[in-house]
N, CA, C and O atoms as a printed pandas DataFrame, in Angstrom:
     atom_number atom_name residue_name chain_id  residue_number  x_coord  y_coord  z_coord
0              1         N          MET        A               1   97.679   89.213  136.977
1              2        CA          MET        A               1   99.120   89.760  136.554
2              3         C          MET        A               1   99.286   89.754  135.167
3              4         O          MET        A               1   99.548   88.696  134.593
4              5         N          LYS        A               2   99.133   91.079  134.400
5              6        CA          LYS        A               2   99.116   91.093  133.128
6              7         C          LYS        A               2  100.858   90.696  132.615
7              8         O          LYS        A               2  101.807   91.009  133.333
8              9         N          HIS        A               3  101.040   89.941  131.216
9             10        CA          HIS        A               3  102.138   89.965  130.714
10            11         C          HIS        A               3  102.029   90.677  129.480
11            12         O          HIS        A               3  101.106   90.656  128.666
12            13         N          GLN        A               4  103.476   91.527  129.452
13            14        CA          GLN        A               4  103.265   92.202  128.231
14            15         C          GLN        A               4  104.051   91.444  127.179
15            16         O          GLN        A               4  105.061   90.795  127.448
16            17         N          LEU        A               5  103.486   91.573  125.855
17            18        CA          LEU        A               5  104.277   90.686  124.866
18            19         C          LEU        A               5  105.384   91.504  124.481
19            20         O          LEU        A               5  105.175   92.714  124.562
20            21         N          GLN        A               6  106.499   91.145  124.086
21            22        CA          GLN        A               6  107.642   91.935  123.489
22            23         C          GLN        A               6  108.235   91.405  122.236
23            24         O          GLN        A               6  108.788   90.316  122.388
24            25         N          ILE        A               7  108.258   91.820  121.225
25            26        CA          ILE        A               7  108.584   91.126  120.114
26            27         C          ILE        A               7  109.842   91.989  119.336
27            28         O          ILE        A               7  109.857   93.172  118.998
28            29         N          GLU        A               8  110.650   91.174  119.220
29            30        CA          GLU        A               8  111.852   91.779  118.722
30            31         C          GLU        A               8  112.041   91.643  116.924
31            32         O          GLU        A               8  111.828   90.653  116.224
32            33         N          TYR        A               9  112.461   92.868  116.557
33            34        CA          TYR        A               9  112.375   92.595  115.320
34            35         C          TYR        A               9  113.840   92.897  114.739
35            36         O          TYR        A               9  114.560   93.736  115.281
36            37         N          ASP        A              10  114.225   92.206  113.663
37            38        CA          ASP        A              10  115.608   92.826  113.071
38            39         C          ASP        A              10  115.376   93.865  111.973
39            40         O          ASP        A              10  115.221   93.593  110.782
40            41         N          VAL        A              11  115.371   94.981  112.466
41            42        CA          VAL        A              11  115.295   96.268  111.497
42            43         C          VAL        A              11  116.415   96.549  110.696
43            44         O          VAL        A              11  116.324   97.171  109.637
44            45         N          SER        A              12  117.419   96.135  111.136
45            46        CA          SER        A              12  118.783   96.431  110.554
46            47         C          SER        A              12  118.763   96.233  109.200
47            48         O          SER        A              12  119.340   96.947  108.380
48            49         N          LEU        A              13  117.926   95.010  108.902
49            50        CA          LEU        A              13  118.070   94.455  107.606
50            51         C          LEU        A              13  116.712   94.439  106.877
51            52         O          LEU        A              13  116.361   93.550  106.101
52            53         N          LEU        A              14  116.090   95.374  107.168
53            54        CA          LEU        A              14  114.586   95.738  106.477
54            55         C          LEU        A              14  114.768   96.406  105.447
55            56         O          LEU        A              14  115.350   97.470  105.655
56            57         N          THR        A              15  114.392   96.116  104.013
57            58        CA          THR        A              15  114.516   97.089  102.795
58            59         C          THR        A              15  113.345   97.780  102.770
59            60         O          THR        A              15  112.365   97.699  103.510
60            61         N          ALA        A              16  113.632   98.674  101.547
61            62        CA          ALA        A              16  112.369   99.647  101.391
62            63         C          ALA        A              16  111.539   98.811  100.360
63            64         O          ALA        A              16  110.328   99.012  100.257
64            65         N          ALA        A              17  112.144   97.926   99.638
65            66        CA          ALA        A              17  111.156   96.923   98.798
66            67         C          ALA        A              17  110.265   96.014   99.901
67            68         O          ALA        A              17  109.038   96.100   99.852
68            69         N          GLN        A              18  110.838   95.236  100.789
69            70        CA          GLN        A              18  110.123   94.579  101.695
70            71         C          GLN        A              18  108.963   94.999  102.402
71            72         O          GLN        A              18  107.957   94.297  102.492
72            73         N          LEU        A              19  109.129   96.586  103.109
73            74        CA          LEU        A              19  108.464   97.532  103.447
74            75         C          LEU        A              19  107.262   97.778  102.539
75            76         O          LEU        A              19  106.111   97.820  102.974
76            77         N          LYS        A              20  107.630   97.960  101.089
77            78        CA          LYS        A              20  106.366   98.250  100.125
78            79         C          LYS        A              20  105.565   97.042  100.012
79            80         O          LYS        A              20  104.347   97.069   99.832
80            81         N          ALA        A              21  106.452   95.686  100.149
81            82        CA          ALA        A              21  105.562   94.622   99.347
82            83         C          ALA        A              21  104.615   94.227  100.673
83            84         O          ALA        A              21  103.457   93.815  100.625
84            85         N          ALA        A              22  105.330   94.438  101.730
85            86        CA          ALA        A              22  104.014   93.883  103.161
86            87         C          ALA        A              22  103.226   94.917  102.981
87            88         O          ALA        A              22  102.111   94.425  102.811
88            89         N          ARG        A              23  103.147   96.058  102.918
89            90        CA          ARG        A              23  102.244   97.043  102.818
90            91         C          ARG        A              23  100.885   96.321  101.541
91            92         O          ARG        A              23   99.678   96.164  101.729
92            93         N          ALA        A              24  101.828   95.988  100.153
93            94        CA          ALA        A              24  100.715   95.895   99.269
94            95         C          ALA        A              24  100.084   94.564   99.641
95            96         O          ALA        A              24   98.946   94.404   99.202
96            97         N          LEU        A              25  100.604   93.570  100.369
97            98        CA          LEU        A              25  100.007   92.456  100.475
98            99         C          LEU        A              25   98.806   92.510  101.414
99           100         O          LEU        A              25   97.936   91.640  101.426
100          101         N          VAL        A              26   98.813   93.459  102.105
101          102        CA          VAL        A              26   97.526   93.441  103.060
102          103         C          VAL        A              26   96.631   94.608  102.615
103          104         O          VAL        A              26   95.669   95.052  103.242
104          105         N          GLY        A              27   97.116   95.042  101.401
105          106        CA          GLY        A              27   96.429   96.404  100.895
106          107         C          GLY        A              27   96.029   97.852  101.579
107          108         O          GLY        A              27   95.015   98.531  101.417
108          109         N          MET        A              28   97.191   98.080  102.401
109          110        CA          MET        A              28   97.382   99.042  103.171
110          111         C          MET        A              28   98.184  100.148  102.393
111          112         O          MET        A              28   99.271  100.035  101.827
112          113         N          GLU        A              29   97.097  101.607  102.549
113          114        CA          GLU        A              29   97.901  102.616  102.081
114          115         C          GLU        A              29   98.763  103.332  103.044
115          116         O          GLU        A              29   98.683  103.249  104.269
116          117         N          GLN        A              30   99.657  104.094  102.311
117          118        CA          GLN        A              30  100.543  104.659  103.175
118          119         C          GLN        A              30   99.945  105.557  104.470
119          120         O          GLN        A              30  100.601  105.660  105.507
120          121         N          LYS        A              31   99.050  105.991  104.355
121          122        CA          LYS        A              31   98.218  107.073  105.146
122          123         C          LYS        A              31   97.533  105.826  106.337
123          124         O          LYS        A              31   97.456  105.979  107.556
124          125         N          ALA        A              32   97.178  104.838  105.687
125          126        CA          ALA        A              32   96.453  103.750  106.773
126          127         C          ALA        A              32   97.654  103.476  107.812
127          128         O          ALA        A              32   97.531  103.656  109.024
128          129         N          LEU        A              33   99.027  102.942  107.084
129          130        CA          LEU        A              33   99.910  102.769  108.039
130          131         C          LEU        A              33  100.154  103.675  108.775
131          132         O          LEU        A              33  100.383  103.346  109.939
132          133         N          SER        A              34  100.205  105.047  108.459
133          134        CA          SER        A              34  100.873  105.891  109.489
134          135         C          SER        A              34  100.030  105.909  110.422
135          136         O          SER        A              34  100.443  106.029  111.575
136          137         N          GLN        A              35   98.613  105.791  110.151
137          138        CA          GLN        A              35   97.521  105.775  111.308
138          139         C          GLN        A              35   97.537  104.610  112.238
139          140         O          GLN        A              35   97.239  104.681  113.430
140          141         N          ALA        A              36   97.842  103.719  111.715
141          142        CA          ALA        A              36   98.151  102.287  112.409
142          143         C          ALA        A              36   99.163  102.308  113.514
143          144         O          ALA        A              36   98.924  102.017  114.687
144          145         N          SER        A              37  100.468  102.731  112.957
145          146        CA          SER        A              37  101.604  102.636  113.330
146          147         C          SER        A              37  101.814  103.810  114.406
147          148         O          SER        A              37  102.495  103.620  115.414
148          149         N          GLY        A              38  101.157  105.091  114.116
149          150        CA          GLY        A              38  101.621  106.427  115.101
150          151         C          GLY        A              38  102.990  107.017  114.362
151          152         O          GLY        A              38  103.711  107.810  114.967
152          153         N          VAL        A              39  103.273  106.610  113.120
153          154        CA          VAL        A              39  104.454  107.058  112.618
154          155         C          VAL        A              39  103.912  108.094  111.618
155          156         O          VAL        A              39  102.942  107.730  110.953
156          157         N          SER        A              40  104.377  109.286  111.423
157          158        CA          SER        A              40  103.846  110.171  110.281
158          159         C          SER        A              40  104.023  109.605  109.079
159          160         O          SER        A              40  104.721  108.605  108.910
160          161         N          LEU        A              41  103.284  110.324  108.000
161          162        CA          LEU        A              41  103.177  109.818  106.728
162          163         C          LEU        A              41  104.640  110.130  105.971
163          164         O          LEU        A              41  105.320  109.333  105.325
164          165         N          PRO        A              42  104.834  111.150  106.176
165          166        CA          PRO        A              42  106.494  111.822  105.726
166          167         C          PRO        A              42  107.378  111.091  106.091
167          168         O          PRO        A              42  108.258  110.975  105.238
168          169         N          THR        A              43  107.594  110.353  107.292
169          170        CA          THR        A              43  108.565  109.170  107.724
170          171         C          THR        A              43  108.444  107.963  106.824
171          172         O          THR        A              43  109.331  107.375  106.205
172          173         N          ILE        A              44  107.133  107.723  106.891
173          174        CA          ILE        A              44  106.595  106.461  106.050
174          175         C          ILE        A              44  107.339  106.480  104.673
175          176         O          ILE        A              44  108.173  105.628  104.370
176          177         N          GLN        A              45  106.924  107.654  103.758
177          178        CA          GLN        A              45  107.291  107.953  102.697
178          179         C          GLN        A              45  108.903  107.837  102.450
179          180         O          GLN        A              45  109.416  107.216  101.520
180          181         N          ARG        A              46  109.441  108.396  103.238
181          182        CA          ARG        A              46  110.799  108.231  103.527
182          183         C          ARG        A              46  111.379  107.171  103.592
183          184         O          ARG        A              46  112.274  106.904  102.789
184          185         N          MET        A              47  111.064  106.461  104.407
185          186        CA          MET        A              47  111.143  104.944  104.781
186          187         C          MET        A              47  111.684  104.016  103.372
187          188         O          MET        A              47  112.718  103.401  103.107
188          189         N          GLU        A              48  110.120  104.339  102.503
189          190        CA          GLU        A              48  109.804  103.387  101.078
190          191         C          GLU        A              48  110.771  104.039  100.296
191          192         O          GLU        A              48  111.143  103.322   99.367
192          193         N          ALA        A              49  111.334  105.183  100.336
193          194        CA          ALA        A              49  111.874  105.918   99.221
194          195         C          ALA        A              49  113.434  105.260   99.451
195          196         O          ALA        A              49  114.159  105.239   98.456
196          197         N          SER        A              50  113.909  104.782  100.596
197          198        CA          SER        A              50  115.327  104.423  100.906
198          199         C          SER        A              50  115.819  103.497   99.576
199          200         O          SER        A              50  114.958  102.803   99.036
200          201         N          ASN        A              51  117.033  103.486   99.110
201          202        CA          ASN        A              51  117.954  102.789   98.530
202          203         C          ASN        A              51  118.130  101.446   99.463
203          204         O          ASN        A              51  118.893  101.655  100.406
204          205         N          GLY        A              52  117.754  100.515   99.425
205          206        CA          GLY        A              52  118.031   99.097   99.945
206          207         C          GLY        A              52  117.599   99.432  101.006
207          208         O          GLY        A              52  116.509  100.000  101.078
208          209         N          THR        A              53  118.610   99.068  102.474
209          210        CA          THR        A              53  118.159   98.917  103.879
210          211         C          THR        A              53  117.438  100.373  104.151
211          212         O          THR        A              53  118.041  101.418  103.909
212          213         N          VAL        A              54  116.280  100.356  104.603
213          214        CA          VAL        A              54  115.405  101.079  105.621
214          215         C          VAL        A              54  116.151  102.034  106.440
215          216         O          VAL        A              54  116.767  101.476  107.348
216          217         N          ARG        A              55  116.279  103.276  106.395
217          218        CA          ARG        A              55  116.939  103.903  107.375
218          219         C          ARG        A              55  116.143  104.825  108.238
219          220         O          ARG        A              55  115.341  105.561  107.663
220          221         N          GLY        A              56  116.236  104.882  109.380
221          222        CA          GLY        A              56  115.523  105.676  110.069
222          223         C          GLY        A              56  115.573  105.368  111.966
223          224         O          GLY        A              56  116.321  104.551  112.503
224          225         N          VAL        A              57  114.768  106.091  112.548
225          226        CA          VAL        A              57  114.882  105.829  114.047
226          227         C          VAL        A              57  114.194  104.456  114.126
227          228         O          VAL        A              57  113.071  104.214  113.682
228          229         N          ILE        A              58  115.057  103.541  114.782
229          230        CA          ILE        A              58  114.550  102.438  115.285
230          231         C          ILE        A              58  113.278  102.170  116.131
231          232         O          ILE        A              58  112.715  101.077  116.069
232          233         N          GLU        A              59  112.867  103.091  116.856
233          234        CA          GLU        A              59  111.313  103.023  117.324
234          235         C          GLU        A              59  110.362  103.131  116.371
235          236         O          GLU        A              59  109.348  102.435  116.423
236          237         N          SER        A              60  110.674  104.381  114.988
237          238        CA          SER        A              60  109.736  104.442  114.180
238          239         C          SER        A              60  109.336  103.054  113.460
239          240         O          SER        A              60  108.213  102.577  113.297
240          241         N          LEU        A              61  110.738  102.496  113.039
241          242        CA          LEU        A              61  111.101  101.199  112.099
242          243         C          LEU        A              61  110.127  100.173  113.053
243          244         O          LEU        A              61  109.205   99.643  112.433
244          245         N          THR        A              62  110.211   99.937  114.089
245          246        CA          THR        A              62  109.655   98.525  115.077
246          247         C          THR        A              62  108.007   99.132  115.153
247          248         O          THR        A              62  107.103   98.329  115.387
248          249         N          LYS        A              63  107.758  100.331  114.978
249          250        CA          LYS        A              63  106.219  100.551  114.982
250          251         C          LYS        A              63  105.459  100.518  113.921
251          252         O          LYS        A              63  104.241  100.385  114.043
252          253         N          VAL        A              64  106.045  100.630  112.734
253          254        CA          VAL        A              64  105.700  100.341  111.568
254          255         C          VAL        A              64  105.661   98.917  111.163
255          256         O          VAL        A              64  104.846   98.521  110.329
256          257         N          MET        A              65  106.673   98.002  111.834
257          258        CA          MET        A              65  106.851   96.559  111.604
258          259         C          MET        A              65  105.564   95.669  112.204
259          260         O          MET        A              65  104.921   94.700  111.802
260          261         N          ALA        A              66  105.541   96.618  113.507
261          262        CA          ALA        A              66  104.428   96.169  114.376
262          263         C          ALA        A              66  102.967   96.327  113.945
263          264         O          ALA        A              66  102.070   95.593  114.359
264          265         N          ALA        A              67  102.785   97.385  113.044
265          266        CA          ALA        A              67  101.587   97.576  112.530
266          267         C          ALA        A              67  101.053   96.597  111.416
267          268         O          ALA        A              67   99.962   96.042  111.283
268          269         N          LEU        A              68  102.359   96.580  110.562
269          270        CA          LEU        A              68  101.975   95.492  109.603
270          271         C          LEU        A              68  101.854   93.710  109.918
271          272         O          LEU        A              68  101.211   92.840  109.331
272          273         N          GLU        A              69  102.767   93.651  111.088
273          274        CA          GLU        A              69  102.241   92.338  111.865
274          275         C          GLU        A              69  100.609   92.207  112.359
275          276         O          GLU        A              69   99.818   91.274  112.220
276          277         N          ALA        A              70  100.488   93.252  112.855
277          278        CA          ALA        A              70   99.186   93.034  113.438
278          279         C          ALA        A              70   97.954   93.013  111.984
279          280         O          ALA        A              70   96.832   92.523  112.117
280          281         N          ALA        A              71   98.246   93.383  111.201
281          282        CA          ALA        A              71   97.649   93.218  109.867
282          283         C          ALA        A              71   97.709   92.122  109.099
283          284         O          ALA        A              71   97.049   91.976  108.070
284          285         N          GLY        A              72   98.618   91.183  109.634
285          286        CA          GLY        A              72   98.704   89.811  109.255
286          287         C          GLY        A              72  100.076   89.555  108.367
287          288         O          GLY        A              72  100.068   88.507  107.720
288          289         N          ILE        A              73  101.318   90.436  108.252
289          290        CA          ILE        A              73  102.136   90.095  107.778
290          291         C          ILE        A              73  103.094   89.424  109.038
291          292         O          ILE        A              73  103.024   89.654  110.246
292          293         N          GLU        A              74  103.921   88.598  108.365
293          294        CA          GLU        A              74  105.060   88.308  108.832
294          295         C          GLU        A              74  106.400   88.117  108.067
295          296         O          GLU        A              74  106.573   87.502  107.015
296          297         N          PHE        A              75  107.495   88.914  108.982
297          298        CA          PHE        A              75  108.520   89.306  108.642
298          299         C          PHE        A              75  109.514   87.826  108.435
299          300         O          PHE        A              75  109.221   86.932  109.229
300          301         N          ILE        A              76  110.323   87.599  107.728
301          302        CA          ILE        A              76  110.940   86.370  107.477
302          303         C          ILE        A              76  112.337   87.097  107.208
303          304         O          ILE        A              76  112.713   87.825  106.289
304          305         N          ASN        A              77  112.945   86.633  108.333
305          306        CA          ASN        A              77  114.765   86.807  108.392
306          307         C          ASN        A              77  115.428   85.800  107.411
307          308         O          ASN        A              77  115.072   84.677  107.055
308          309         N          GLU        A              78  116.333   86.437  107.140
309          310        CA          GLU        A              78  117.372   85.695  106.110
310          311         C          GLU        A              78  117.608   84.402  106.525
311          312         O          GLU        A              78  118.224   84.302  107.586
312          313         N          GLY        A              79  117.218   83.194  105.860
313          314        CA          GLY        A              79  117.260   82.150  106.221
314          315         C          GLY        A              79  116.591   81.113  107.050
315          316         O          GLY        A              79  116.724   79.892  107.130
316          317         N          ALA        A              80  115.818   81.997  107.647
317          318        CA          ALA        A              80  114.781   81.670  108.611
318          319         C          ALA        A              80  113.455   81.071  108.005
319          320         O          ALA        A              80  113.043   81.570  106.958
320          321         N          PRO        A              81  112.825   80.133  108.535
321          322        CA          PRO        A              81  111.702   79.275  107.857
322          323         C          PRO        A              81  110.499   80.139  108.188
323          324         O          PRO        A              81  110.540   80.838  109.200
324          325         N          SER        A              82  109.569   80.138  107.504
325          326        CA          SER        A              82  108.260   80.872  107.838
326          327         C          SER        A              82  107.405   79.902  108.626
327          328         O          SER        A              82  107.066   78.831  108.122
328          329         N          SER        A              83  107.011   80.289  109.981
329          330        CA          SER        A              83  106.191   79.465  110.651
330          331         C          SER        A              83  104.606   79.646  110.546
331          332         O          SER        A              83  103.826   78.942  111.187
332          333         N          GLY        A              84  104.239   80.591  109.735
333          334        CA          GLY        A              84  102.863   80.960  109.666
334          335         C          GLY        A              84  101.983   80.270  109.016
335          336         O          GLY        A              84  100.859   80.011  109.446
336          337         N          GLY        A              85  102.515   79.865  107.740
337          338        CA          GLY        A              85  102.090   78.874  106.749
338          339         C          GLY        A              85  101.087   79.448  105.703
339          340         O          GLY        A              85  100.500   78.827  104.818
340          341         N          GLY        A              86  101.020   80.870  106.027
341          342        CA          GLY        A              86  100.206   81.669  104.817
342          343         C          GLY        A              86  100.641   81.999  103.893
343          344         O          GLY        A              86  101.739   81.512  103.626
344          345         N          ARG        A              87  100.103   82.883  103.015
345          346        CA          ARG        A              87  100.747   83.760  101.648
346          347         C          ARG        A              87  101.913   84.349  102.057
347          348         O          ARG        A              87  102.013   84.649  103.246
348          349         N          GLY        A              88  103.045   84.628  101.106
349          350        CA          GLY        A              88  104.156   85.383  101.858
350          351         C          GLY        A              88  104.947   85.798  100.575
351          352         O          GLY        A              88  104.441   85.631   99.465
352          353         N          VAL        A              89  106.256   86.369  100.741
353          354        CA          VAL        A              89  107.000   86.792   99.616
354          355         C          VAL        A              89  108.201   86.792  100.178
355          356         O          VAL        A              89  108.379   87.330  101.271
356          357         N          ARG        A              90  109.215   86.164   99.476
357          358        CA          ARG        A              90  110.700   86.071   99.905
358          359         C          ARG        A              90  111.513   86.282   98.594
359          360         O          ARG        A              90  111.246   85.629   97.585
360          361         N          LEU        A              91  112.517   87.213   98.628
361          362        CA          LEU        A              91  113.488   87.233   97.742
362          363         C          LEU        A              91  114.543   86.344   97.623
363          364         O          LEU        A              91  115.489   86.630   98.357
364          365         N          ARG        A              92  114.707   85.218   96.839
365          366        CA          ARG        A              92  115.578   84.231   96.311
366          367         C          ARG        A              92  117.006   84.549   96.229
367          368         O          ARG        A              92  117.230   85.389   95.358
368          369         N          ARG        A              93  117.986   84.164   96.827
369          370        CA          ARG        A              93  119.271   84.270   96.969
370          371         C          ARG        A              93  119.780   84.099   95.245
371          372         O          ARG        A              93  119.590   83.044   94.641
372          373         N          ARG        A              94  120.344   85.128   94.698
373          374        CA          ARG        A              94  120.930   85.211   93.523
374          375         C          ARG        A              94  122.026   83.955   93.461
375          376         O          ARG        A              94  122.494   83.538   94.521
376          377         N          PRO        A              95  122.351   83.467   92.411
377          378        CA          PRO        A              95  123.630   82.399   92.415
378          379         C          PRO        A              95  124.868   83.293   92.272
379          380         O          PRO        A              95  124.974   84.406   91.756
380          381         N          GLU        A              96  125.683   82.586   92.807
381          382        CA          GLU        A              96  127.165   83.563   92.913
382          383         C          GLU        A              96  128.035   83.083   92.070
383          384         O          GLU        A              96  129.146   83.602   91.966
């Protein structure tokens, strides 16, 4: 019996800057991300052009994040530790 791996993403907090940074970290062009995720190039371009939080269809966001994870990206939610131990980027909280 095959077990299907289910990954849940917190897509509600993904920002355009995170998306661009993730793609840059793995050296992936927008076109390659489109092919890897099955999401159209114009959709990826719109996601990356968003102000702040990426807006889009949850299914498309999930596909894009899954393709980036398959390429080696680990998305880190606010306050969560990184479990992978590899290189990464996180925006530090600004002092209030």
